[in-house]
C-alpha positions as CSV (number, residue, x, y, z in Angstrom):
1,M,0.0,0.0,0.0
2,A,3.0,2.4,0.5
3,L,4.2,2.2,-3.1
4,P,1.6,4.7,-4.6
5,F,2.9,7.3,-2.1
6,L,6.6,6.8,-2.9
7,F,6.6,9.5,-5.6
8,E,10.3,9.3,-6.3
9,F,9.8,5.7,-7.4
10,W,7.4,6.5,-10.3
11,A,7.8,10.3,-10.9
12,L,8.8,11.6,-14.3
13,P,12.2,13.3,-14.5
14,H,10.8,16.8,-14.7
15,Q,8.8,16.2,-11.5
16,L,11.8,15.5,-9.2
17,P,13.6,18.3,-7.4
18,P,17.0,19.2,-8.9
19,G,20.1,19.1,-6.8
20,G,22.2,22.1,-5.8
21,D,21.7,25.2,-3.7
22,W,18.7,26.8,-5.4
23,R,16.1,29.2,-4.0
24,S,13.4,28.9,-6.7
25,W,12.5,25.8,-8.8
26,V,10.4,26.7,-11.8
27,I,8.5,23.8,-13.5
28,L,7.5,24.9,-16.9
29,G,5.2,22.6,-18.8
30,G,2.4,22.2,-21.2
31,R,-1.2,21.6,-20.1
32,G,-1.5,18.3,-18.3
33,A,2.3,17.8,-18.1
34,G,2.1,16.8,-14.4
35,K,3.1,20.2,-12.9
36,T,0.5,20.2,-10.1
37,R,1.4,16.7,-8.9
38,A,5.1,17.8,-8.8
39,G,4.2,20.8,-6.7
40,A,2.0,18.8,-4.3
41,E,4.6,16.1,-3.9
42,W,7.4,18.7,-3.3
43,V,5.3,20.2,-0.4
44,R,4.8,16.7,1.0
45,G,8.6,16.0,0.8
46,M,9.3,19.3,2.6
47,V,6.8,19.0,5.5
48,E,6.8,15.2,6.2
49,G,9.3,13.6,8.5
50,A,10.4,10.0,8.9
51,G,7.3,9.2,10.9
52,P,3.8,10.8,10.8
53,R,4.6,13.1,13.8
54,D,8.3,13.7,13.1
55,P,9.3,17.2,11.8
56,G,10.2,17.7,8.2
57,K,12.5,20.2,6.5
58,A,9.7,22.9,6.5
59,H,7.2,23.8,9.1
60,C,5.5,27.0,7.6
61,V,4.4,26.8,4.0
62,A,2.7,29.4,1.7
63,L,0.3,28.1,-1.0
64,V,-0.2,30.8,-3.5
65,G,-2.5,30.8,-6.5
66,E,-4.4,33.3,-8.6
67,T,-7.5,33.1,-6.2
68,I,-8.3,31.4,-2.9
69,A,-10.8,29.2,-4.8
70,Q,-8.2,28.0,-7.2
71,V,-5.7,27.2,-4.5
72,R,-8.4,25.2,-2.7
73,E,-9.8,23.4,-5.7
74,V,-6.5,22.7,-7.5
75,M,-3.6,22.7,-5.1
76,V,-5.4,21.3,-2.0
77,F,-8.5,19.3,-3.1
78,G,-7.7,18.7,-6.7
79,P,-7.1,15.2,-8.2
80,S,-3.3,15.9,-8.1
81,G,-3.4,18.2,-5.1
82,I,-1.9,17.7,-1.6
83,L,-4.8,15.7,-0.1
84,A,-4.9,13.3,-3.0
85,C,-1.2,12.7,-2.7
86,S,-1.1,12.1,1.1
87,P,-1.2,8.7,2.8
88,K,-3.8,8.4,5.6
89,D,-1.4,8.5,8.5
90,R,0.1,11.8,7.2
91,M,-3.0,13.3,5.8
92,P,-3.2,17.1,6.7
93,K,-6.5,18.5,8.0
94,W,-8.2,21.3,6.1
95,E,-9.3,24.2,8.4
96,A,-11.7,26.1,6.1
97,T,-12.3,29.1,8.4
98,R,-8.5,29.7,8.7
99,K,-7.7,28.7,5.1
100,R,-4.9,26.4,6.0
101,L,-3.7,22.8,6.1
102,V,-2.4,21.3,9.3
103,W,-0.3,18.1,9.3
104,P,-0.1,15.6,12.2
105,N,3.5,16.8,12.9
106,G,2.3,20.4,13.3
107,A,3.4,21.7,10.0
108,V,1.1,24.3,8.5
109,A,0.4,25.5,4.9
110,Q,-1.4,28.8,4.6
111,V,-3.5,29.7,1.5
112,F,-3.0,33.0,-0.3
113,S,-4.5,34.7,-3.3
114,A,-2.4,36.6,-5.9
115,H,-5.2,39.2,-6.0
116,E,-4.1,40.3,-2.4
117,P,-0.4,40.6,-2.3
118,E,-0.6,42.6,0.9
119,A,-1.8,39.5,2.7
120,L,1.7,38.2,2.5
121,R,3.0,41.2,4.5
122,G,3.5,39.9,8.1
123,P,3.6,36.1,7.8
124,Q,6.9,34.2,7.4
125,F,7.7,30.9,5.8
126,D,10.4,28.4,5.1
127,A,8.8,27.0,1.9
128,A,6.2,28.1,-0.7
129,W,4.4,26.6,-3.7
130,C,3.1,29.0,-6.3
131,D,0.8,27.7,-9.0
132,E,0.3,29.3,-12.5
133,L,2.4,32.3,-11.6
134,A,2.4,33.4,-15.3
135,K,-1.4,34.2,-15.3
136,W,-1.5,36.1,-11.9
137,R,-2.9,39.6,-12.5
138,K,-0.7,41.0,-9.7
139,A,2.2,38.7,-10.3
140,G,5.0,41.1,-9.7
141,E,3.7,42.5,-6.4
142,T,2.7,39.1,-5.1
143,W,6.0,37.5,-5.9
144,D,7.9,40.4,-4.3
145,M,5.9,40.2,-1.1
146,L,6.4,36.4,-1.0
147,Q,10.2,36.9,-1.3
148,F,10.2,39.1,1.8
149,A,8.2,36.4,3.7
150,L,10.5,33.5,2.8
151,R,12.9,34.1,5.7
152,L,12.6,31.1,8.0
153,G,15.1,28.3,8.4
154,D,18.5,27.9,6.9
155,R,17.4,27.5,3.3
156,P,13.9,28.7,2.4
157,Q,12.8,27.6,-1.0
158,A,9.9,28.1,-3.4
159,V,8.5,26.0,-6.2
160,V,6.6,27.6,-9.2
161,T,4.5,25.4,-11.4
162,T,3.2,27.2,-14.5
163,T,2.4,27.0,-18.1
164,P,4.8,29.7,-19.6
165,R,3.5,33.0,-20.7
166,N,5.5,36.1,-21.8
167,V,5.3,38.0,-18.6
168,D,8.1,40.0,-16.9
169,V,7.9,38.3,-13.5
170,L,8.6,34.9,-15.0
171,K,11.4,36.1,-17.3
172,R,13.0,37.9,-14.4
173,L,12.7,34.9,-12.2
174,L,14.2,32.5,-14.8
175,A,17.2,34.9,-15.3
176,L,18.2,34.8,-11.6
177,P,21.3,32.6,-10.8
178,S,19.4,31.2,-7.8
179,T,16.7,29.7,-10.0
180,V,16.6,26.3,-11.5
181,M,14.2,25.1,-14.1
182,S,12.5,21.8,-15.2
183,H,10.6,21.6,-18.5
184,A,8.2,19.1,-20.1
185,P,5.6,19.1,-22.9
186,T,2.1,17.8,-22.4
187,E,3.2,14.6,-24.2
188,A,5.6,13.7,-21.4
189,N,2.6,12.8,-19.2
190,R,0.6,11.1,-21.9
191,A,0.2,7.8,-19.8
192,Y,-2.1,9.7,-17.4
193,L,-4.0,11.7,-20.1
194,A,-7.0,10.7,-22.2
195,E,-6.0,9.8,-25.7
196,S,-9.0,11.7,-27.1
197,F,-7.7,14.9,-25.3
198,L,-4.3,14.5,-26.9
199,E,-5.7,13.8,-30.3
200,E,-8.0,16.9,-30.1
201,V,-5.3,19.4,-28.9
202,R,-2.8,18.1,-31.4
203,A,-5.4,18.5,-34.2
204,R,-6.3,22.0,-33.1
205,Y,-3.0,23.5,-31.9
206,G,-0.2,21.3,-33.1
207,G,2.3,23.3,-35.2
208,T,1.0,26.7,-34.0
209,R,2.7,29.3,-31.8
210,L,-0.1,28.9,-29.2
211,G,0.5,25.1,-29.2
212,R,4.2,25.7,-28.6
213,Q,3.2,27.6,-25.4
214,E,0.3,25.6,-24.2
215,L,1.4,22.1,-25.2
216,D,5.2,22.2,-25.6
217,G,5.6,24.5,-22.6
218,V,7.9,26.9,-24.4
219,L,8.3,30.4,-23.1
220,L,7.6,32.6,-26.2
221,D,9.2,36.0,-26.0
222,D,7.2,38.8,-27.8
223,V,9.7,41.7,-27.8
224,E,8.3,45.2,-27.2
225,G,8.0,47.0,-30.5
226,A,8.3,43.8,-32.6
227,L,7.1,44.0,-36.2
228,W,5.0,40.8,-35.6
229,T,3.2,39.6,-32.5
230,S,1.9,36.2,-31.5
231,A,-1.7,37.4,-31.7
232,R,-1.2,38.6,-35.3
233,L,0.5,35.4,-36.4
234,E,-2.3,33.3,-34.8
235,A,-4.8,35.4,-36.7
236,C,-3.2,34.6,-40.0
237,R,-3.2,30.8,-39.5
238,I,-4.9,28.6,-42.1
239,E,-5.4,24.9,-42.3
240,R,-4.5,24.4,-45.9
241,A,-3.1,26.5,-48.7
242,P,-5.4,27.7,-51.6
243,V,-4.5,27.1,-55.2
244,L,-1.4,29.1,-55.8
245,S,-0.2,31.1,-58.8
246,R,3.5,30.8,-58.0
247,I,5.8,29.2,-55.4
248,V,9.4,30.1,-54.6
249,V,12.1,29.0,-52.2
250,A,14.2,31.7,-50.6
251,V,17.6,31.1,-49.0
252,D,19.7,33.2,-46.7
253,P,23.0,31.3,-46.5
254,P,25.3,31.5,-43.5
255,V,28.8,32.9,-43.9
256,T,30.4,29.6,-42.8
257,G,29.4,26.0,-42.6
258,H,30.1,24.4,-39.3
259,G,28.3,23.4,-36.1
260,R,28.4,26.9,-34.6
261,S,27.3,28.7,-37.8
262,D,24.1,30.7,-38.0
263,A,21.2,28.8,-39.5
264,C,20.7,28.7,-43.2
265,G,17.3,30.3,-43.6
266,I,15.2,28.3,-46.2
267,V,11.6,29.3,-46.4
268,V,8.9,28.2,-49.0
269,V,6.3,30.8,-49.9
270,G,3.5,30.7,-52.4
271,A,1.2,33.5,-53.7
272,V,-2.1,34.1,-55.4
273,T,-1.5,36.9,-57.9
274,E,-4.7,37.2,-59.8
275,G,-6.2,40.7,-60.3
276,P,-4.5,44.0,-59.3
277,P,-1.6,43.9,-56.8
278,Q,-3.8,45.0,-53.8
279,D,-5.6,41.7,-54.1
280,W,-2.4,39.5,-54.2
281,R,-1.9,37.2,-51.2
282,A,1.0,35.2,-50.0
283,V,1.1,31.9,-48.0
284,V,4.1,30.7,-46.0
285,L,4.2,27.0,-46.7
286,E,7.3,25.6,-44.9
287,D,10.3,26.6,-42.9
288,A,13.0,24.2,-44.2
289,S,15.9,26.0,-42.5
290,V,19.0,23.9,-41.5
291,Q,21.7,24.6,-38.9
292,G,25.4,23.8,-38.8
293,V,25.7,22.1,-42.2
294,S,28.0,22.5,-45.2
295,P,27.1,24.6,-48.2
296,L,26.3,21.5,-50.3
297,E,24.0,20.2,-47.5
298,W,22.0,23.5,-47.3
299,A,21.8,23.7,-51.1
300,R,20.5,20.1,-51.2
301,A,17.9,21.0,-48.5
302,A,16.7,24.0,-50.6
303,L,16.4,22.0,-53.8
304,E,14.5,19.3,-51.9
305,A,12.1,21.9,-50.6
306,M,11.6,23.1,-54.2
307,E,10.8,19.6,-55.3
308,R,8.3,19.0,-52.4
309,H,6.3,22.1,-53.2
310,G,6.8,22.3,-57.0
311,A,8.5,25.7,-56.7
312,E,9.4,27.5,-59.8
313,R,12.4,29.5,-58.6
314,L,15.2,29.5,-56.0
315,V,16.0,33.0,-54.6
316,A,19.3,33.4,-52.7
317,E,20.9,36.3,-51.0
318,V,24.5,36.6,-52.1
319,N,25.9,39.4,-49.9
320,Q,28.1,37.0,-48.1
321,G,28.9,34.3,-50.7
322,G,28.6,36.1,-54.0
323,D,28.9,33.9,-57.0
324,L,29.9,30.9,-54.8
325,V,26.3,30.6,-53.7
326,E,25.1,30.0,-57.2
327,A,28.1,27.7,-57.9
328,V,27.2,25.5,-55.0
329,V,23.5,25.2,-56.0
330,R,24.4,24.4,-59.6
331,Q,26.7,21.6,-58.6
332,L,23.5,19.8,-57.6
333,D,21.1,21.1,-60.2
334,P,22.8,22.9,-63.2
335,V,19.4,24.0,-64.7
336,V,17.5,25.2,-61.7
337,A,15.7,28.5,-62.1
338,Y,17.8,30.8,-59.8
339,R,17.8,34.4,-58.9
340,A,20.5,36.1,-56.9
341,V,19.5,39.0,-54.7
342,R,21.7,41.5,-52.9
343,A,20.7,43.5,-49.8
344,A,21.2,47.2,-50.0
345,R,19.4,47.9,-46.7
346,G,19.5,46.3,-43.3
347,K,17.4,43.3,-42.3
348,A,14.9,45.4,-40.3
349,A,14.4,47.9,-43.1
350,R,13.7,45.1,-45.5
351,A,11.3,43.4,-43.1
352,E,9.0,46.4,-42.5
353,P,7.2,46.4,-45.9
354,V,6.6,42.6,-45.4
355,A,5.2,43.2,-41.9
356,A,2.9,45.8,-43.4
357,L,1.4,43.1,-45.7
358,Y,0.7,41.1,-42.5
359,E,-1.1,44.1,-41.0
360,Q,-3.3,44.2,-44.2
361,G,-4.2,40.5,-43.8
362,R,-2.4,39.6,-47.0
363,V,-0.1,36.9,-45.7
364,A,-1.2,33.6,-44.2
365,H,0.7,30.8,-42.4
366,V,0.2,27.1,-42.4
367,R,1.1,25.1,-39.3
368,G,4.6,24.1,-38.3
369,L,6.4,27.4,-38.5
370,G,7.2,27.8,-34.8
371,A,10.9,28.6,-35.2
372,L,10.3,31.1,-37.9
373,E,7.5,32.7,-35.9
374,D,9.7,33.0,-32.8
375,E,12.3,35.0,-34.9
376,M,9.5,37.2,-36.3
377,C,8.4,38.1,-32.9
378,R,11.9,39.3,-32.0
379,M,12.4,41.5,-35.1
380,T,11.8,45.2,-34.4
381,A,12.3,48.3,-36.6
382,Q,15.5,48.9,-34.7
383,G,16.9,45.5,-35.4
384,Y,16.7,41.9,-34.1
385,R,16.4,41.4,-30.4
386,G,17.5,37.8,-30.2
387,Q,20.6,35.6,-30.3
388,G,22.3,35.0,-33.6
389,S,21.0,36.2,-36.9
390,P,17.3,36.2,-38.0
391,D,18.1,34.1,-41.1
392,R,14.6,32.5,-41.3
393,V,13.0,36.0,-41.3
394,D,15.4,37.2,-43.9
395,A,14.6,34.2,-46.2
396,L,10.9,34.9,-45.7
397,V,11.4,38.6,-46.6
398,W,13.2,37.7,-49.8
399,A,10.4,35.2,-50.8
400,V,7.7,37.8,-50.3
401,Q,9.7,40.4,-52.1
402,E,10.0,38.0,-55.1
403,L,6.3,37.1,-55.1
404,I,4.5,40.3,-54.1
405,L,6.5,43.4,-53.5
406,G,8.8,43.3,-56.5
407,P,6.1,42.4,-59.1
408,A,3.7,44.9,-57.6
409,A,6.3,47.7,-58.0
410,E,6.8,46.6,-61.7
411,W,3.1,46.5,-62.3
412,R,2.6,50.1,-60.9
413,R,5.5,51.7,-62.9
414,P,3.5,51.9,-66.2
415,Q,0.5,53.3,-64.3
416,I,2.7,56.0,-62.7
417,R,4.3,56.9,-66.0
418,A,0.9,57.1,-67.7
419,L,-0.4,59.5,-64.9
420,G,2.8,61.6,-65.3
């Protein structure tokens, strides 16, 4: 009968506390990844001693959620909450009027709402469990008040279980040297989830930026002033591409070809170009970018993308490689339709007209473009706010330039001359 309560025996790796001298342990995970169970079991491990009445490492615990009701229904009484995890001889007693749990050994866990950060002014704790920190409305104030209250014992610690969201308090917490992190997607806990749930969420959100956050548990960083936002990219999502007039593959080659090189941006884009230019639409079909490969390998990846989609032209930026870029491509396909393009402006300046097409609702995305979309949400008018180079974005820009912006400018020139 004891085996179900020996969590370390059957826990998933992301649910077990990491070693080392940390103050905060952040468990980032997708929906249903087992975060709540990990938090509840950590509290058990802190308050329980060798015997039911023996003291544990912690005696005064704070349980903090968005509301008192959510703490009670999820963290305390939920199917993965503290009571469900506790054996009978160590079962804490819920004191509703005082909003607290009391263990047989005298340890106490007090419940707090993130709507009332001032309630944490006064009490003191040696441990804390915070659930869904990233969605607290007063997250910054509540977290700060909790830090002042975590002052008992030799090594007060806090565990944060949350689905990631792009909020300052979470990013600041993860940046601290005293913070450790575990991460798991929803799929990691699939043995305990309904197969119908997994099928449904995969069908609806797989390959989308929202799915990367809610299912993969990835912290997506929308930079202030970015040319694209998560909301805009989700709004332009389509399930399948329409019949397309043209398809091109654009390539932004890296300067070098080794394991630490920037990615080779390879993006496939199609367009519907019937009617006047204001009616033309683009569809981003695939991000086929590759990392740390030789020139022949990225050239092969680009040509394979052309074959998959029936693309009519390969467009390649040649600022870095010059004629060598075409030479590499033609080693593999001597007759491929190829256009070399050379950048006269910076990446951000080239990206702005493409971002304007998104604002007009004239560019759509299929699923599976997460890495490209992450780069897009870090590109600002002042430059790229991420690590490395935005090679995927640059390839996207060249493709849209080839399909929409360049031909539209050519189409308008006779009209302008006629008016003149």
